[in-house]
TORPA-4810 file (N, C-alpha, C, O; in nm, 3 decimals):
<nodes>
NODE_1_10.229_10.796_9.870_10.097_10.836_9.914_10.111_10.917_10.043_10.197_10.888_10.127_M
NODE_2_10.028_11.015_10.058_10.028_11.094_10.180_9.941_11.030_10.286_9.843_10.962_10.257_K
NODE_3_9.981_11.052_10.410_9.908_10.998_10.526_9.852_11.116_10.606_9.915_11.221_10.616_K
NODE_4_9.736_11.095_10.663_9.674_11.193_10.752_9.664_11.130_10.890_9.612_11.020_10.906_L
NODE_5_9.715_11.202_10.989_9.706_11.156_11.127_9.627_11.257_11.208_9.642_11.378_11.190_S
NODE_6_9.543_11.206_11.295_9.473_11.290_11.392_9.508_11.233_11.529_9.483_11.116_11.558_I
NODE_7_9.566_11.318_11.613_9.611_11.273_11.745_9.543_11.360_11.850_9.555_11.483_11.848_I
NODE_8_9.473_11.296_11.941_9.402_11.367_12.049_9.485_11.366_12.176_9.545_11.266_12.214_R
NODE_9_9.488_11.483_12.241_9.556_11.500_12.369_9.457_11.563_12.466_9.377_11.648_12.427_F
NODE_10_9.462_11.522_12.593_9.376_11.582_12.695_9.465_11.635_12.807_9.498_11.563_12.901_K
NODE_11_9.504_11.763_12.796_9.589_11.820_12.901_9.515_11.826_13.035_9.393_11.838_13.040_P
NODE_12_9.592_11.818_13.142_9.534_11.844_13.274_9.481_11.988_13.269_9.546_12.074_13.211_K
NODE_13_9.364_12.015_13.329_9.305_12.148_13.317_9.401_12.262_13.353_9.403_12.364_13.283_P
NODE_14_9.479_12.247_13.457_9.571_12.354_13.498_9.690_12.367_13.402_9.764_12.465_13.408_A
NODE_15_9.709_12.269_13.313_9.825_12.268_13.223_9.786_12.292_13.076_9.871_12.285_12.987_C
NODE_16_9.658_12.319_13.052_9.609_12.331_12.914_9.688_12.434_12.834_9.740_12.402_12.727_F
NODE_17_9.697_12.556_12.884_9.764_12.663_12.810_9.912_12.632_12.787_9.966_12.660_12.680_D
NODE_18_9.977_12.576_12.887_10.119_12.542_12.873_10.139_12.435_12.766_10.229_12.446_12.683_E
NODE_19_10.055_12.331_12.768_10.070_12.225_12.669_10.039_12.277_12.529_10.109_12.242_12.434_F
NODE_20_9.935_12.359_12.515_9.902_12.416_12.385_10.018_12.499_12.331_10.053_12.488_12.213_L
NODE_21_10.078_12.582_12.415_10.194_12.662_12.373_10.310_12.572_12.332_10.379_12.600_12.234_A
NODE_22_10.332_12.464_12.406_10.438_12.370_12.372_10.411_12.302_12.237_10.502_12.282_12.157_N
NODE_23_10.285_12.266_12.214_10.246_12.204_12.086_10.269_12.301_11.971_10.321_12.263_11.866_M
NODE_24_10.231_12.426_11.992_10.249_12.526_11.887_10.397_12.545_11.854_10.435_12.556_11.737_Q
NODE_25_10.480_12.548_11.955_10.623_12.563_11.932_10.681_12.440_11.862_10.759_12.454_11.768_E
NODE_26_10.643_12.320_11.906_10.694_12.196_11.847_10.654_12.184_11.700_10.732_12.135_11.619_F
NODE_27_10.533_12.227_11.665_10.482_12.206_11.530_10.489_12.332_11.444_10.435_12.333_11.333_S
NODE_28_10.554_12.436_11.491_10.556_12.565_11.419_10.600_12.551_11.274_10.534_12.605_11.185_R
NODE_29_10.708_12.481_11.246_10.757_12.470_11.108_10.655_12.404_11.017_10.637_12.448_10.903_D
NODE_30_10.588_12.301_11.065_10.486_12.234_10.982_10.362_12.322_10.967_10.293_12.316_10.865_R
NODE_31_10.334_12.403_11.070_10.216_12.488_11.065_10.230_12.608_10.974_10.130_12.657_10.920_G
NODE_32_10.353_12.655_10.956_10.372_12.773_10.871_10.428_12.738_10.734_10.455_12.827_10.654_I
NODE_33_10.446_12.607_10.706_10.493_12.568_10.574_10.385_12.602_10.470_10.271_12.631_10.507_S
NODE_34_10.421_12.599_10.344_10.325_12.632_10.239_10.314_12.514_10.141_10.409_12.488_10.066_S
NODE_35_10.204_12.443_10.141_10.089_12.460_10.229_10.118_12.404_10.368_10.210_12.322_10.385_P
NODE_36_10.041_12.446_10.468_10.062_12.392_10.603_10.045_12.240_10.603_9.961_12.186_10.530_P
NODE_37_10.124_12.172_10.686_10.112_12.027_10.695_10.070_11.983_10.834_10.061_11.863_10.862_S
NODE_38_10.043_12.079_10.922_9.990_12.046_11.053_9.897_12.158_11.099_9.924_12.276_11.080_Q
NODE_39_9.788_12.116_11.160_9.691_12.208_11.217_9.664_12.164_11.360_9.675_12.045_11.392_Y
NODE_40_9.629_12.258_11.444_9.586_12.226_11.580_9.443_12.272_11.597_9.404_12.379_11.550_L
NODE_41_9.364_12.188_11.664_9.224_12.220_11.690_9.200_12.200_11.839_9.253_12.107_11.899_M
NODE_42_9.120_12.288_11.898_9.085_12.279_12.039_8.934_12.257_12.049_8.856_12.328_11.986_V
NODE_43_8.895_12.157_12.129_8.752_12.129_12.148_8.732_12.056_12.279_8.797_11.954_12.305_K
NODE_44_8.642_12.107_12.362_8.601_12.040_12.486_8.718_11.997_12.574_8.720_11.885_12.625_D
NODE_45_8.816_12.085_12.592_8.928_12.055_12.680_9.032_11.963_12.621_9.122_11.917_12.693_G
NODE_46_9.022_11.934_12.492_9.120_11.849_12.425_9.189_11.929_12.314_9.136_12.028_12.265_E
NODE_47_9.307_11.883_12.277_9.380_11.940_12.165_9.397_11.829_12.062_9.439_11.718_12.094_I
NODE_48_9.364_11.861_11.938_9.375_11.767_11.828_9.485_11.817_11.735_9.481_11.932_11.690_F
NODE_49_9.582_11.732_11.706_9.683_11.762_11.606_9.644_11.689_11.478_9.627_11.567_11.479_A
NODE_50_9.630_11.763_11.368_9.597_11.706_11.238_9.721_11.725_11.151_9.762_11.838_11.124_I
NODE_51_9.781_11.614_11.109_9.912_11.618_11.044_9.906_11.547_10.909_9.851_11.436_10.899_I
NODE_52_9.961_11.609_10.806_9.971_11.549_10.673_10.118_11.522_10.647_10.201_11.614_10.653_I
NODE_53_10.152_11.395_10.616_10.292_11.357_10.594_10.301_11.263_10.475_10.203_11.197_10.439_R
NODE_54_10.419_11.257_10.416_10.446_11.156_10.314_10.454_11.021_10.383_10.509_11.011_10.493_D
NODE_55_10.400_10.919_10.321_10.403_10.785_10.378_10.544_10.738_10.409_10.567_10.668_10.507_G
NODE_56_10.640_10.778_10.324_10.779_10.734_10.342_10.841_10.791_10.469_10.931_10.730_10.527_A
NODE_57_10.796_10.908_10.512_10.856_10.971_10.631_10.771_10.953_10.756_10.804_11.006_10.862_S
NODE_58_10.663_10.878_10.747_10.571_10.862_10.859_10.639_10.804_10.982_10.625_10.860_11.091_L
NODE_59_10.711_10.696_10.969_10.773_10.630_11.084_10.874_10.722_11.153_10.875_10.731_11.276_A
NODE_60_10.958_10.789_11.075_11.058_10.880_11.133_10.990_10.998_11.203_11.030_11.036_11.313_E
NODE_61_10.889_11.054_11.140_10.817_11.167_11.198_10.743_11.125_11.326_10.743_11.199_11.424_S
NODE_62_10.683_11.008_11.324_10.611_10.958_11.441_10.708_10.935_11.556_10.676_10.965_11.671_A
NODE_63_10.825_10.881_11.527_10.925_10.857_11.632_10.969_10.988_11.696_10.986_10.995_11.817_Q
NODE_64_10.989_11.090_11.615_11.025_11.222_11.666_10.914_11.275_11.758_10.942_11.331_11.864_S
NODE_65_10.789_11.256_11.717_10.675_11.300_11.798_10.667_11.228_11.931_10.635_11.289_12.032_G
NODE_66_10.694_11.100_11.932_10.691_11.022_12.056_10.802_11.069_12.150_10.781_11.079_12.271_V
NODE_67_10.918_11.097_12.094_11.028_11.149_12.177_10.990_11.281_12.243_11.018_11.302_12.361_G
NODE_68_10.926_11.369_12.167_10.880_11.497_12.222_10.771_11.472_12.327_10.773_11.533_12.434_W
NODE_69_10.678_11.383_12.297_10.569_11.355_12.390_10.621_11.306_12.524_10.562_11.337_12.628_L
NODE_70_10.728_11.230_12.524_10.786_11.182_12.649_10.823_11.297_12.742_10.825_11.280_12.864_D
NODE_71_10.853_11.414_12.687_10.887_11.530_12.769_10.764_11.606_12.816_10.774_11.699_12.897_T
NODE_72_10.646_11.568_12.765_10.522_11.641_12.792_10.418_11.562_12.871_10.316_11.618_12.911_Q
NODE_73_10.442_11.435_12.893_10.341_11.348_12.955_10.291_11.399_13.089_10.175_11.379_13.124_R
NODE_74_10.378_11.466_13.165_10.338_11.516_13.297_10.230_11.623_13.288_10.167_11.655_13.389_H
NODE_75_10.206_11.679_13.169_10.103_11.781_13.149_9.969_11.722_13.105_9.870_11.794_13.096_L
NODE_76_9.967_11.591_13.078_9.851_11.527_13.018_9.782_11.428_13.110_9.844_11.368_13.198_L
NODE_77_9.651_11.414_13.088_9.573_11.310_13.154_9.581_11.184_13.067_9.591_11.194_12.945_Q
NODE_78_9.576_11.069_13.128_9.570_10.945_13.052_9.426_10.918_13.010_9.333_10.940_13.088_E
NODE_79_9.409_10.871_12.886_9.277_10.830_12.839_9.240_10.694_12.899_9.129_10.673_12.947_Y
NODE_80_9.337_10.602_12.896_9.318_10.468_12.951_9.455_10.402_12.960_9.555_10.461_12.919_N
NODE_81_9.462_10.281_13.014_9.590_10.213_13.034_9.655_10.166_12.904_9.777_10.146_12.900_E
NODE_82_9.577_10.149_12.800_9.632_10.102_12.672_9.684_10.219_12.589_9.800_10.219_12.547_V
NODE_83_9.599_10.318_12.565_9.637_10.431_12.481_9.721_10.534_12.557_9.799_10.609_12.497_D
NODE_84_9.705_10.536_12.686_9.775_10.628_12.775_9.743_10.773_12.745_9.631_10.817_12.770_R
NODE_85_9.837_10.852_12.691_9.822_10.997_12.681_9.773_11.049_12.546_9.754_11.169_12.531_H
NODE_86_9.753_10.961_12.449_9.705_11.005_12.317_9.603_10.906_12.262_9.604_10.788_12.296_T
NODE_87_9.517_10.957_12.176_9.428_10.873_12.097_9.460_10.904_11.951_9.403_10.997_11.894_L
NODE_88_9.550_10.826_11.890_9.592_10.854_11.752_9.517_10.769_11.650_9.475_10.657_11.678_P
NODE_89_9.502_10.825_11.531_9.454_10.747_11.416_9.524_10.800_11.292_9.541_10.921_11.276_T
NODE_90_9.564_10.708_11.204_9.634_10.746_11.081_9.578_10.665_10.967_9.546_10.547_10.983_T
NODE_91_9.565_10.729_10.850_9.519_10.659_10.731_9.567_10.729_10.606_9.633_10.832_10.612_G
NODE_92_9.533_10.670_10.492_9.570_10.728_10.363_9.487_10.852_10.336_9.365_10.851_10.355_D
NODE_93_9.552_10.958_10.293_9.482_11.081_10.258_9.431_11.069_10.115_9.508_11.044_10.023_L
NODE_94_9.303_11.088_10.099_9.242_11.084_9.967_9.235_11.228_9.916_9.167_11.312_9.974_V
NODE_95_9.305_11.254_9.808_9.310_11.388_9.751_9.233_11.390_9.620_9.232_11.292_9.545_E
NODE_96_9.170_11.502_9.593_9.095_11.518_9.467_9.159_11.624_9.382_9.111_11.652_9.272_Y
</nodes>
Protein backbone atom coordinates (compact mmCIF):
# COMPACT_ATOMS: atom_id res chain seq x y z
CA UNK A 1 0.00 0.00 0.00
CA UNK A 2 1.19 3.50 -0.71
CA UNK A 3 1.55 6.09 2.03
CA UNK A 4 1.00 9.84 1.77
CA UNK A 5 2.93 12.15 4.05
CA UNK A 6 2.44 15.86 4.51
CA UNK A 7 5.22 17.59 6.42
CA UNK A 8 5.03 21.26 7.41
CA UNK A 9 8.12 23.41 7.87
CA UNK A 10 8.26 27.03 9.05
CA UNK A 11 11.56 28.60 7.98
CA UNK A 12 12.86 31.63 9.79
CA UNK A 13 11.74 34.59 7.64
CA UNK A 14 15.31 35.54 6.66
CA UNK A 15 16.03 31.89 5.73
CA UNK A 16 12.88 31.10 3.72
CA UNK A 17 14.44 31.22 0.24
CA UNK A 18 17.53 29.28 1.34
CA UNK A 19 15.49 26.52 2.96
CA UNK A 20 13.13 26.29 -0.04
CA UNK A 21 16.11 25.95 -2.40
CA UNK A 22 17.59 23.27 -0.13
CA UNK A 23 14.26 21.39 -0.10
CA UNK A 24 14.05 21.55 -3.88
CA UNK A 25 17.56 20.17 -4.24
CA UNK A 26 16.98 17.40 -1.65
CA UNK A 27 13.72 16.27 -3.26
CA UNK A 28 14.61 16.88 -6.92
CA UNK A 29 14.70 13.20 -7.93
CA UNK A 30 11.28 12.50 -6.41
CA UNK A 31 9.88 15.70 -7.90
CA UNK A 32 10.93 14.94 -11.46
CA UNK A 33 10.16 11.22 -11.40
CA UNK A 34 7.30 10.00 -13.59
CA UNK A 35 4.86 10.28 -12.01
CA UNK A 36 6.21 12.73 -9.43
CA UNK A 37 6.29 11.33 -5.90
CA UNK A 38 6.93 14.59 -4.06
CA UNK A 39 5.47 18.05 -4.33
CA UNK A 40 6.29 21.24 -2.47
CA UNK A 41 3.67 23.81 -1.56
CA UNK A 42 4.21 27.29 -0.10
CA UNK A 43 1.53 28.99 2.00
CA UNK A 44 1.60 31.72 4.66
CA UNK A 45 5.35 31.52 5.32
CA UNK A 46 5.38 27.73 5.55
CA UNK A 47 6.61 25.01 3.21
CA UNK A 48 4.63 21.80 2.87
CA UNK A 49 6.25 18.65 1.50
CA UNK A 50 3.68 16.20 0.08
CA UNK A 51 5.31 12.80 -0.45
CA UNK A 52 3.95 9.53 -1.88
CA UNK A 53 5.93 6.41 -0.93
CA UNK A 54 5.53 2.66 -0.83
CA UNK A 55 4.67 1.50 2.66
CA UNK A 56 7.62 -0.91 2.62
CA UNK A 57 10.13 1.92 2.10
CA UNK A 58 8.50 4.44 4.44
CA UNK A 59 10.79 3.88 7.45
CA UNK A 60 13.99 4.02 5.38
CA UNK A 61 12.84 7.11 3.49
CA UNK A 62 11.75 8.84 6.70
CA UNK A 63 15.11 8.11 8.33
CA UNK A 64 16.91 9.66 5.35
CA UNK A 65 14.68 12.73 5.66
CA UNK A 66 15.41 13.12 9.37
CA UNK A 67 19.14 12.90 8.68
CA UNK A 68 18.82 15.68 6.10
CA UNK A 69 16.62 17.74 8.43
CA UNK A 70 19.32 17.63 11.10
CA UNK A 71 21.49 19.69 8.72
CA UNK A 72 18.69 22.24 8.19
CA UNK A 73 17.26 22.86 11.66
CA UNK A 74 19.18 26.13 12.07
CA UNK A 75 17.04 27.57 9.23
CA UNK A 76 13.72 26.66 10.87
CA UNK A 77 11.50 27.96 13.64
CA UNK A 78 10.22 25.45 16.17
CA UNK A 79 6.46 24.85 16.24
CA UNK A 80 6.56 23.65 19.85
CA UNK A 81 8.74 21.61 22.24
CA UNK A 82 7.19 18.29 21.22
CA UNK A 83 7.05 18.53 17.42
CA UNK A 84 10.02 20.89 17.22
CA UNK A 85 10.78 21.81 13.57
CA UNK A 86 8.11 19.85 11.66
CA UNK A 87 4.42 19.04 11.81
CA UNK A 88 4.19 15.67 10.01
CA UNK A 89 1.23 13.46 9.23
CA UNK A 90 1.22 10.16 7.32
CA UNK A 91 -1.57 7.84 6.28
CA UNK A 92 -2.70 5.30 3.70
CA UNK A 93 -3.18 6.75 0.23
CA UNK A 94 -6.58 5.91 -1.16
CA UNK A 95 -6.35 5.53 -4.91
CA UNK A 96 -9.23 5.24 -7.37
